[in-house]
Structures are given as C-alpha cells and as structure tokens.
N, C-alpha and C positions, 0 to 999 in steps of 0.2 A: 477569504471567500468561503462561504459555507455551501452546502449542497443545493439549497434553493437558488442562491446567486449563480452557481455553476449552471444549473438548468436554464435559468433566465438568459444567461450569456449564450448558451448553446442555441436556444430557441430564437435569439435575436439575429442569428445568421440567416441570410435569405435562403440558403439551401434547406433549412429546416422550418421555414415559415409556415408550411402546411401541416406541421406536427402540432399536436396538442400537448399540454404539459403532462397529462397522464401517461401518454405513450413514451415521452422522453424519460419520465421518472421510472417507468417499468424497464426501459432499456438500460438505464444507468444502474438500477438495482440489480438486474440480472447479470450485468457485466461484472459488478463488484462481487456478487455471490459466486460467480464462476471462478474468478481469480482466487478468492478465498478457498473454495473447494479444491481447486487444483493444487494450490500451495500446501494445503493441509495434507493432501495425499503424498507430498514429497516431491512433486514435480515443479518445474519452473514455468513461469509465464513470462515470455519475452515479447515486448512490444517494440518493434523496430522503430528507432528514432525517439523512443521515450525511455525505456529501461526494462529491467528484469525484476520480477517478484519471486522470492524463494523463501524457504525456511532453513534456518541454521540452528545447530545445537551449540549452545555455549557450555563449555565444559565446567565442571565443578572447580571452585577455587577458594582460596583462603582470603578473607577480608577482615575488616576490624570494625568494631562498634565505635563510632566517632565520639560518643559521650563517655565511654568507659575505657576505650583503648583495647578492650578484650578481643582476642582473635575469634572469628566465627567462620563456619564452613558455609559457603554459598553453593547451593545445590545446582546441578546441571539443569538447564532448561532449554526449551525450544522457543525460538523467537522468529518473527518475520523479518525479512530483509528486502530492501529495495535498493537496487544499484542503477543509478541513472546512466543512460547511454552517452556516448561521447557527443553525439549530435545534440542531445539535450543540454549537456554541459557547455558546449560551444555556443548554443543559443543564449544561455544566460550571460 
C-alpha cells in the first residue's frame, strides 16, 4: 500500500467521509514530519497499540568485503528503529 492508497482507505471510512483529500494529506504529512523531528532530537514516539519510533546508534564494527575478503571498518552510524507493540504483534 502506498501513501495515496492509504489516504483513500482512511477517507473511505464513514467517520472521515466529510474530509477532503487535501485535509487528510496535510494531517498525514504533519504527523510523519512530527515523528521524524521528535526522533531526530533523540526522543521516542510511542503510539499505544501500534509501536515505538526511536533512533539508535550502531557501533563501529569490522566487516569484510565479500568480493575480496578484505577486512574493512564499518563506521558508527545513527539509524531509525521501529518496535511494534505487543498489541500490534498479537493482531498479526
């Protein structure tokens, strides 16, 4: 499901039948931007019944080049993490 399909699915619900597509798009965009901004600051966003968004730091490690077998240093980096809630896992 892509973004447009998600919006159409949301708007197909009778609770949102009076919303227009532009309003729904603005709400979705602002929600996602807020989650990204909060996680970038180092805070977690926890949505009860869905999951938690956070950022983690992967420490530096030694890897290897698969074509040559040569050892290489993989730098430390910050990556996003999503951890599904137990309710979400149980739903699936």
